[in-house]
Structure formats: structure tokens, C-alpha cells
C-alpha positions in Angstrom: 0.0 0.1 -0.1 1.3 3.5 -0.7 -0.3 6.8 0.2 0.4 9.8 -1.8 -0.9 13.4 -2.1 -2.3 14.6 -5.2 0.8 16.4 -6.0 2.8 13.0 -5.8 0.7 11.0 -7.8 1.2 9.8 -11.7 -1.7 8.3 -13.9 1.0 5.7 -15.0 0.8 4.4 -11.3 -2.6 3.0 -12.4 -0.8 0.1 -14.5 0.3 -1.4 -11.1 -2.1 -0.1 -8.5 -5.8 0.1 -7.7 -6.3 3.7 -6.5 -9.0 5.2 -3.9 -8.8 9.0 -3.4 -9.9 10.8 -0.2 -10.1 14.4 0.6 -9.2 16.3 3.4 -10.7 19.8 4.7 -9.5 22.1 7.5 -11.3 24.8 9.3 -9.6 27.4 11.3 -12.6 28.0 13.6 -12.0 31.9 13.0 -15.2 32.6 11.2 -18.1 30.4 12.6 -21.3 30.0 11.1 -24.1 29.8 13.8 -27.0 27.2 12.5 -30.8 27.2 14.3 -31.8 23.5 14.8 -34.3 22.8 12.2 -38.2 22.6 13.6 -39.4 19.2 14.7 -36.0 17.8 15.8 -34.2 18.1 19.2 -30.7 17.5 20.2 -30.2 14.2 22.2 -27.2 12.0 23.4 -27.5 8.2 22.3 -25.9 5.5 23.5 -23.1 3.4 21.4 -25.4 1.1 20.1 -27.9 3.5 18.8 -25.2 5.5 17.1 -23.8 2.3 15.7 -27.4 1.3 14.3 -27.8 4.6 12.7 -24.3 4.6 11.1 -24.7 1.5 9.3 -28.3 2.9 8.1 -26.6 5.7 6.7 -23.8 4.3 4.7 -23.7 1.7 2.2 -20.1 0.4 2.4 -19.2 1.7 5.5 -20.0 1.1 9.1 -18.7 0.6 13.0 -19.7 -1.5 16.1 -21.3 -0.4 19.4 -17.8 -2.0 20.6 -15.6 -0.1 18.2 -17.4 3.1 19.7 -17.1 2.2 23.5 -13.4 1.9 22.3 -13.2 5.1 21.0 -14.8 6.6 24.1 -11.5 5.2 26.0 -9.6 7.0 23.3 -7.6 10.1 24.4 -9.6 12.3 21.6 -13.0 11.2 23.4 -14.9 14.3 24.7 -18.5 13.5 25.4 -19.8 16.9 24.5 -18.6 15.8 20.8 -20.8 12.9 20.4 -24.3 14.4 19.6 -27.6 13.2 17.8 -30.8 14.7 16.6 -34.0 13.0 17.3 -37.4 13.6 15.0 -39.8 14.8 17.8 -42.8 13.4 16.3 -41.4 9.6 16.0 -38.8 9.9 18.7 -36.4 8.3 15.9 -32.3 9.2 15.5 -32.2 10.9 12.2 -28.8 12.6 12.5 -25.7 11.9 14.6 -22.2 13.5 14.8 -19.0 12.1 16.4 -16.1 14.3 16.5 -12.7 14.0 18.6 -10.1 16.2 20.0 -6.7 15.8 20.1 -5.6 19.0 22.9 -2.2 17.6 22.5 -1.6 19.5 19.0 -5.0 21.3 19.3 -6.9 19.4 16.6 -10.6 18.7 16.5 -11.4 15.7 14.2 -14.9 15.3 12.5 -15.2 11.4 12.5 -18.8 10.2 11.8 -21.5 12.6 10.6 -24.4 11.4 8.8 -28.0 12.0 8.4 -30.6 9.0 7.6 -31.2 9.1 4.1 -35.1 10.3 4.6 -33.9 13.3 6.5 -31.1 14.4 4.0 -31.3 17.9 2.5 -33.1 19.5 5.5 -30.2 21.1 7.2 -29.4 18.2 9.7 -26.0 17.9 8.7 -25.0 21.5 8.5 -26.4 21.7 11.9 -24.5 19.2 13.2 -21.3 20.1 11.8 -21.7 23.9 13.1 -22.5 22.7 16.3 -19.7 20.6 16.8 -17.4 23.4 15.3 -18.9 25.8 18.2 -18.2 23.1 20.6 -14.6 23.1 19.6 -14.2 26.7 19.6 -11.4 27.8 22.3 -10.4 24.1 22.8 -8.7 23.4 19.6 -7.0 25.9 16.8 -8.3 23.9 13.8 -10.7 21.1 12.9 -10.1 18.8 10.0 -12.5 16.2 8.4 -12.1 13.8 5.4 -13.9 11.3 3.2 -13.9 9.8 0.2 -14.0 11.5 -2.9 -15.9 9.4 -5.2 -18.6 9.5 -2.6 -22.3 10.0 -4.6 -23.6 12.1 -1.6 -20.5 14.7 -1.7 -20.0 15.3 1.7 -17.2 17.8 0.9 -20.0 20.1 -0.3 -21.6 20.4 3.1 -18.2 20.9 4.7 -17.0 23.4 2.3 -20.7 25.0 3.0 -19.6 25.4 6.5 -16.6 27.0 6.0 -14.0 24.3 5.6 -11.3 24.9 3.0 -7.7 24.1 2.0 -8.6 20.8 0.1 -6.0 18.1 -0.3 -6.3 14.7 -2.0 -4.7 11.8 -1.0 -4.5 8.6 -3.1 -4.6 5.3 -1.3 -2.7 3.0 -3.7 -2.9 -0.8 -3.3 -1.0 -3.3 -5.7 -3.0 -5.0 -8.3 -2.7 -8.8 -8.1 -1.0 -10.4 -10.9 -3.2 -12.5 -13.4 -2.1 -15.9 -14.0 
């Protein structure tokens, strides 16, 4: 496996490697956008098993178990104030969630899992989650990063950019192609 920045990548590498591209964006926490929680929803806490179930609903190829989330809660970057969820008031259903971490050693906040249930997308819930997490890191972090797959059809980078993230960097994760016999 090789990990290369965009400026190090060459197309001829595709002869020997499979390429998966990821973006990384940065927010300097200088100009925070404040969002109002859309009507009909409330901010809540969610247990790891509920978060894991929600994450699996939101992604086609990715997921995390409740046990993995519990281990994340033991990690030095864990901050309970950075694990948030939104419920639909009418149904009491968890419809959006966000998990972030905070590395106080280097002053970096990290958005890790930001997701909105498919039926609730395009209602401002993702934007609210991101802006709320950024505001909770103000004064604790010097900057916040987020990353994701470039070829994701939901185009999450557009959400992050609308919340003030910038300085896009693309990384190529190259894995060697198997030789055909």
C-alpha cells in the first residue's frame, strides 16, 4: 500500500495500483457559522449501540460496531460533548448524528462520523451538526479537520465547504493490483 498526496500521484501508477481517493479539509475556527436547529428536531445523546445502528443505516459500504464506539470513548481524543445526535420529535427516531474527537496535544479537532438518515437529508440537519460541533470545539482546538471519499455520490465535501472548511488536499490510497496468471 502507498499513500500519496495529489501532487505526488502520477497516472502511470494506475498500471500497477488500484487507486482510492480521499479529500481532507481544514477549518481554522475563525469564522464560525451559527445554525438554528430545524423545527421538529431536538438535540440528544445516544448510546453507542444506537449510534452504531444509525451509522449502518446511513452508509452503503462503511460502518462501525457498538464495541468499536465504546473503544473510541476510551481514546484520549474522546470528549462526550462532541458526540451528538438529533431526534425527530414526532417519532423519537434518531435521524442524524455526529462524532468528533479532540487532540488537545496538537490542538486538532477531528470530525469522524457525520451522518443523516437518507429520508432526512437536505433539511439542514447535517449542516446543523457540523456547525454545532465546530462551536463546541471553539476555544479548545486551533483547527478542525475532516476527510472522506472523493468519489462518494453524496458529495459530503460540499456540506463541509458550506460550513467554512477549506484547504482541500486529495490523498491517493494505492494498493497493488493482483497479478493475473
